[in-house]
C-alpha positions, 0 to 999 in steps of 0.5 A, spaced: 500 500 499 505 504 501 508 503 495 502 505 491 501 510 495 507 512 493 507 511 486 500 515 486 504 521 490 509 522 484 503 523 479 502 531 480 496 531 476 493 525 479 493 529 486 490 535 483 485 531 479 484 527 487 484 535 491 479 537 485 475 530 486 474 531 494 472 537 493 466 535 489 464 529 494 464 534 499 459 539 495 455 533 495 455 531 502 455 538 504 449 540 500 443 538 505 447 542 511 449 548 506 442 549 503 436 544 506 431 547 502 429 544 496 433 547 490 427 547 485 423 552 490 423 560 487 427 563 493 429 569 489 428 574 484 430 571 476 437 572 472 440 575 478 448 575 476 452 571 480 455 575 486 449 578 488 448 578 495 446 572 498 446 568 492 452 567 490 452 563 484 445 568 482 438 565 480 436 562 474 429 564 469 425 563 475 428 565 481 432 559 483 439 559 487 443 556 482 449 555 488 443 550 491 442 546 484 449 546 483 450 542 490 445 538 490 446 536 482 453 534 485 450 529 489 445 527 483 450 526 479 455 523 482 450 518 485 448 516 477 456 516 475 458 511 481 452 507 481 452 506 473 458 504 473 458 499 479 451 495 474 456 495 468 462 493 471 458 487 474 455 486 467 462 486 463 466 483 468 461 477 470 460 476 462 469 477 460 470 473 466 466 467 464 467 467 457 475 468 457 475 463 463 471 458 460 474 459 452 469 456 447 462 456 445 460 459 451 466 464 449 464 466 442 457 467 444 458 471 450 463 476 445 457 475 439 453 478 443 458 483 446 459 485 439 451 485 438 451 491 443 458 495 441 455 496 433 450 500 437 451 507 438 451 507 445 448 514 447 442 512 442 441 507 446 441 510 452 436 515 450 431 509 447 432 505 453 430 511 457 424 514 452 422 507 452 421 507 461 419 512 465 425 517 466 427 516 473 434 516 476 432 508 476 432 508 469 438 513 468 442 508 471 440 502 468 441 506 461 447 507 462 449 500 465 446 497 459 450 501 454 457 501 457 458 495 459 461 491 453 469 494 453 468 492 460 467 485 458 472 484 452 478 488 458 476 482 462 476 477 458 483 479 455 485 479 462 482 472 464 485 468 458 493 471 460 491 468 466 487 461 465 495 458 464 498 460 468 501 455 474 497 458 480 490 457 477 493 449 474 495 448 481 488 450 482 484 445 478 490 439 479 487 440 487 480 439 486 478 447 487 471 450 483 471 453 477 468 458 481 472 459 487 478 459 482 475 465 478 474 469 486 479 468 490 485 466 485 483 469 477 479 476 478 484 479 485 489 478 479 485 481 474 483 487 477 489 492 476 485 494 470 478 494 471 479 498 476 482 503 472 476 502 467 472 503 472 474 510 474 474 513 467 467 511 466 465 515 472 467 520 468 464 518 461 457 516 465 456 523 469 457 526 462 452 521 459 447 523 464 448 530 462 446 529 456 441 525 457 438 532 463 439 536 456 435 533 452 429 532 458 430 525 459 432 525 467 428 524 472 424 530 473 424 530 480 432 531 481 436 536 479 442 535 477 448 540 473 445 537 466 438 539 467 441 546 469 443 546 463 437 544 459 434 549 462 439 555 461 439 553 454 433 559 452 436 565 455 444 563 453 445 569 450 442 574 456 443 570 462 450 565 459 451 564 467 446 559 468 449 554 463 456 555 464 457 553 471 454 547 471 457 546 464 463 548 469 461 544 474 461 537 469 468 539 466 473 540 472 469 533 474 470 529 469 478 533 468 479 530 475 476 523 474 479 523 468 487 524 471 485 520 478 485 514 473 491 515 469 494 516 476 491 509 478 494 506 471 501 509 473 501 506 480 498 499 479 501 497 473 506 491 474 512 495 469 512 502 473 513 498 480 520 498 480 521 505 479 
């Protein structure tokens, strides 16, 4: 663990990204305390510019506090990004593990299924899934997870293909250990490093996808996210640009921070760099 932290700390960009990400998480955690009311409430005059007394981020066209929306939106965006990534990892790792470990007919069938999903544009597929069901946080999470798992499946399959022939796996087979135990206790832990890195980067993609869906009005209408604020402010972009600029900046910084952290994890977990 000390070596991992030392290698991660040497990447200054990753440390800076982690600091920004920690600030966003702090915003999400502090939202109920700093802004205990409903972020949809109309609390002041419409179109108050940023730095107005009592409203540091200004208000929107309905008189809603944009700062409250940013803080509460951080909770929704991070929640959807993390849970959707968890769904994608669960599906992708399961498919890739079975395909890579067992091979043969299972491998062929599961990889053809993976390729079928990869032929469909992910964002359009997510739009279709959310449009079919009633837009809600659950359906958005499920849609993003369903369209995001194929790359994870291919990565996991490749790792399992390279590991299943190793001596420690063959020793487990020789002593009669079951396939499920071998996969869970021996093969998967050795394949986790690239999966963790990929998962961290997928959180950023999930946040962007959710923002795009919210911008199109395909998010839960009962919760406020950064994308929904941008979507609401696009009609007054010329006269009140801060309504879209501030949540857009929040999305940009969060996605950039997650990508920097992902690169830092890749450097720290890459076995070829451990000897440095």
